[in-house]
C-alpha positions in Angstrom: -0.2 -0.1 0.1 1.4 3.6 -0.8 0.1 6.1 1.4 1.2 8.5 -0.9 -1.0 7.4 -3.4 0.0 8.5 -7.4 2.3 11.6 -6.0 5.4 9.7 -7.1 7.8 12.4 -5.7 6.1 11.8 -2.3 6.9 8.2 -2.7 10.6 8.6 -3.3 11.1 11.1 -0.3 8.5 8.6 1.7 10.9 6.0 1.4 13.9 7.8 2.3 12.4 9.1 6.0 11.5 5.1 6.5 15.2 4.6 6.1 16.3 7.4 8.5 17.8 5.8 11.5 18.7 6.0 15.0 21.6 8.6 14.3 18.9 11.3 12.6 18.7 12.4 9.0 21.5 13.4 6.9 21.6 17.0 4.9 20.2 15.6 1.7 17.1 13.7 3.8 16.1 17.4 5.0 16.9 19.1 1.9 14.5 16.7 -0.2 11.5 17.3 2.5 12.1 21.3 2.0 11.7 21.1 -1.5 8.9 18.7 -2.0 6.9 21.0 0.2 8.3 24.2 -1.5 7.1 22.7 -5.0 3.7 22.4 -3.4 3.6 26.0 -3.4 0.0 27.3 -2.3 -1.6 24.7 -3.6 -2.8 23.7 0.4 -4.1 20.4 -1.0 -0.9 19.2 -2.3 0.7 20.4 0.7 -1.5 18.8 3.3 -1.2 15.6 1.4 2.7 15.8 1.7 2.6 16.9 5.3 0.8 14.3 6.3 2.2 11.3 4.6 5.7 12.2 5.2 4.7 13.0 9.4 3.4 9.3 9.2 6.9 8.4 7.7 8.9 10.1 10.4 6.9 8.9 13.4 9.4 6.4 14.6 12.3 8.3 13.7 14.5 11.4 15.2 13.9 13.4 11.9 11.4 16.1 12.9 13.4 16.9 15.3 17.1 17.4 13.5 15.1 19.6 11.3 13.7 22.0 13.7 17.2 21.9 15.1 18.5 22.7 11.2 16.1 25.7 10.9 15.3 26.9 14.6 13.1 30.0 12.7 11.6 28.4 9.8 7.9 27.5 10.1 7.5 24.2 7.8 9.7 22.3 10.4 7.6 23.6 13.4 4.3 22.5 11.7 6.1 18.9 10.7 7.1 18.7 14.3 4.0 19.3 15.4 2.4 17.0 13.0 4.4 13.8 14.1 3.8 14.7 18.1 -0.1 14.2 16.8 1.0 10.8 14.9 2.5 9.5 17.7 -0.3 10.7 19.8 -2.9 8.9 17.9 -0.9 5.6 17.7 -0.4 5.9 21.9 -4.2 7.6 22.8 -2.6 10.6 23.9 -0.1 13.2 23.4 3.1 13.3 26.0 2.7 17.5 25.4 0.0 18.2 23.5 0.4 21.9 24.6 4.2 22.2 23.1 3.0 20.9 19.8 0.2 23.4 19.6 2.4 26.3 20.7 4.5 24.7 17.3 1.4 25.3 15.8 0.5 29.1 16.5 4.6 29.9 16.1 4.4 29.0 12.5 0.8 30.6 12.0 2.4 33.5 12.8 5.4 33.4 10.8 3.2 32.3 7.6 -0.2 33.8 8.4 -1.7 32.6 4.8 -1.1 29.0 5.3 -3.8 26.7 6.9 -1.4 23.9 7.7 -0.7 25.4 11.0 -4.4 25.3 11.8 -5.2 22.1 10.4 -2.5 20.1 12.8 -3.7 22.2 15.4 -7.5 20.9 14.9 -5.9 17.4 15.1 -4.4 17.8 18.2 -7.4 19.5 20.2 -9.7 16.5 18.6 -7.3 14.3 20.4 -7.7 16.0 23.6 -11.2 15.8 23.4 -11.4 19.8 23.5 -14.8 21.8 24.0 -16.7 22.2 20.3 -16.0 25.7 20.4 -12.4 25.6 20.6 -12.8 23.4 17.4 -14.7 25.2 15.6 -12.5 28.8 16.0 -9.5 26.7 14.8 -11.5 24.9 12.0 -13.0 28.6 11.0 -9.5 29.8 10.8 -8.6 26.5 8.4 -11.6 27.6 6.2 -10.8 31.3 5.8 -7.2 30.1 4.4 -8.2 26.9 2.7 -12.4 26.7 2.5 -12.4 22.8 1.4 -9.6 21.5 3.4 -10.1 17.6 3.1 -8.2 17.2 6.2 -9.9 19.3 8.4 -14.0 18.6 7.2 -12.8 14.7 8.1 -11.4 15.9 11.7 -14.7 17.4 12.1 -16.6 14.6 11.0 -14.8 12.3 13.3 -14.9 14.9 16.4 -18.8 15.2 15.7 -19.1 11.8 16.0 -20.8 9.4 18.6 -17.9 7.9 19.3 -16.1 10.9 20.4 -17.4 14.2 21.0 -20.8 14.6 18.9 -24.0 12.4 18.4 -25.3 11.1 15.1 -27.8 13.9 14.6 -24.2 16.5 14.8 -22.6 14.6 12.4 -25.6 14.5 10.0 -26.3 18.5 10.5 -22.5 19.0 9.6 -22.6 16.8 6.6 -25.7 18.3 5.2 -24.4 21.7 6.0 -21.3 20.4 3.5 -23.8 19.3 0.7 -25.9 22.2 0.3 -22.5 24.2 -0.4 -19.8 21.9 -1.8 -18.4 22.2 -5.2 -19.0 18.8 -7.3 -14.8 18.1 -7.7 -13.5 19.8 -3.9 -11.2 18.1 -2.1 -14.1 17.5 0.1 -16.5 15.4 -2.2 -15.6 12.2 -0.1 -17.2 13.8 3.5 -20.3 12.8 3.2 -19.4 8.6 2.0 -16.9 8.9 4.7 -19.7 9.7 7.1 -21.8 6.9 5.3 -19.1 4.3 5.8 -18.7 5.2 9.1 -22.6 4.8 10.1 -22.2 1.1 8.3 -19.3 -0.1 10.3 -20.9 1.7 13.9 -24.1 -0.6 12.9 -22.1 -3.8 12.2 -20.1 -3.4 15.2 -23.2 -3.9 17.5 -23.6 -7.5 15.9 -26.8 -9.1 16.0 -29.9 -8.1 13.9 -28.8 -4.6 13.3 -25.4 -6.1 11.8 -27.4 -8.5 9.8 -29.4 -5.9 8.3 -26.6 -2.9 8.0 -26.9 -3.1 4.3 -30.3 -2.2 4.5 -28.9 1.3 5.1 -27.2 2.0 1.4 -31.2 1.4 0.1 -32.3 4.9 1.9 -32.5 7.9 -0.3 -29.3 9.8 1.3 -27.3 7.0 1.1 -28.4 5.5 -2.4 -28.1 9.1 -3.6 -24.9 9.6 -2.7 -23.9 6.6 -4.2 -25.5 7.4 -7.2 -23.9 10.9 -7.7 -20.7 9.6 -7.0 -20.7 6.8 -9.4 -21.4 8.8 -12.0 -18.7 11.3 -11.6 -16.1 10.4 -9.6 -14.3 7.3 -11.8 -14.3 9.2 -14.8 -10.7 10.4 -16.2 -9.4 13.5 -14.9 -12.9 14.4 -12.7 -11.2 13.8 -9.3 -7.9 16.2 -9.4 -7.4 16.5 -5.6 -4.2 15.0 -3.8 -6.4 12.0 -2.3 -8.5 10.9 -5.2 -7.3 7.8 -5.1 -8.1 7.5 -1.6 -11.7 8.7 -2.2 -11.9 6.3 -5.2 -11.2 3.2 -2.6 -13.8 4.5 -0.1 -16.8 4.4 -3.1 -15.3 1.2 -4.3 -15.8 0.0 -0.9 -19.1 1.6 -0.2 -20.5 -0.1 -3.2 -19.5 -3.4 -2.3 -21.1 -2.9 1.2 -24.3 -1.7 -0.9 -24.1 -5.2 -2.6 -23.7 -3.3 -6.0 -20.2 -4.8 -6.9 -20.7 -4.9 -10.8 -21.2 -1.1 -10.7 -17.8 -0.8 -9.1 -15.8 -2.0 -12.4 -15.0 1.3 -13.3 -13.9 2.5 -10.3 -11.8 -0.4 -9.5 -9.9 0.2 -12.8 -9.3 4.0 -11.9 -7.7 2.6 -8.6 -5.5 0.1 -10.0 -3.2 -1.6 -7.2 -3.3 1.6 -5.3 -5.3 0.4 -2.4 -5.7 2.2 0.9 -5.6 0.6 4.5 -8.9 2.7 4.9 -11.8 1.5 4.7 -11.2 -1.9 3.3 -9.2 -2.6 6.9 -13.0 -2.7 8.4 -13.3 -6.0 7.1 -9.7 -7.4 7.4 -6.9 -7.7 5.6 -6.9 -4.5 3.3 -5.2 -6.0 0.4 -7.1 -9.2 0.7 -10.2 -7.8 0.5 -9.6 -5.4 -2.2 -8.0 -8.1 -4.3 -11.3 -10.0 -3.8 -13.7 -7.8 -4.5 -11.5 -5.9 -7.6 -11.7 -9.5 -8.8 -15.3 -10.0 -8.5 -16.2 -6.6 -9.8 -14.0 -6.7 -12.9 -15.0 -10.8 -13.6 
């Protein structure tokens, strides 16, 4: 599985970060990361995707701290260090020093006011801390002012508003309804509604018993069927989805079609995906590669 999806340059740098040992990175590795982020320019969607993938890759090494020591006044190393701490915190179920990571975000935001990324990372930190909703919505407003359709920010808010975290099913639905009424058809956040539906399906299945057996009926309801129909009619078209995580959203669509019993209709989606498999949502049902391979073969048979 390639977390970089179809970003070839990102994949090369990610593999370099995976090789960073206990002695820390060399100057070439730091230069590669800096160049990769600079090349994204003000394409906030691409830049955010690269930050997230590289932070995952650097979470087991000393890269982030080494980069900060080399560039103590630069915004990108500050954001990256906070991202890495957030990744570690998610893995551990809590952050060792959330406020220090948050301070990195504030300092980066002061240094580069137009950049939404410090606020995106801060949103993730506050979500992990189970902060009050007014704090999260204030930070989300900062992201939206800089990048109105920031995929990561919307997904963070969606999960924060879920029954499993600090919200409820109704608050999550209200959030999705607001998004549906205004989102452009090819914005990076087009997959948020389908994400909510897959989360709801997984929630129902996890309950077991009769509810789990009837989970597939969820996809016949007007809201769910409509979301699937709309996505199926547009997303698999060549060049339709251009955001950095487009292949992740196509994986999401393929999975939703499988759960809805519409496997035959998923053929074009599986063809567009090719061999770029994402861990989520396939991991909900077992080994992602096995699940994807099985259903892709079924859809293309």
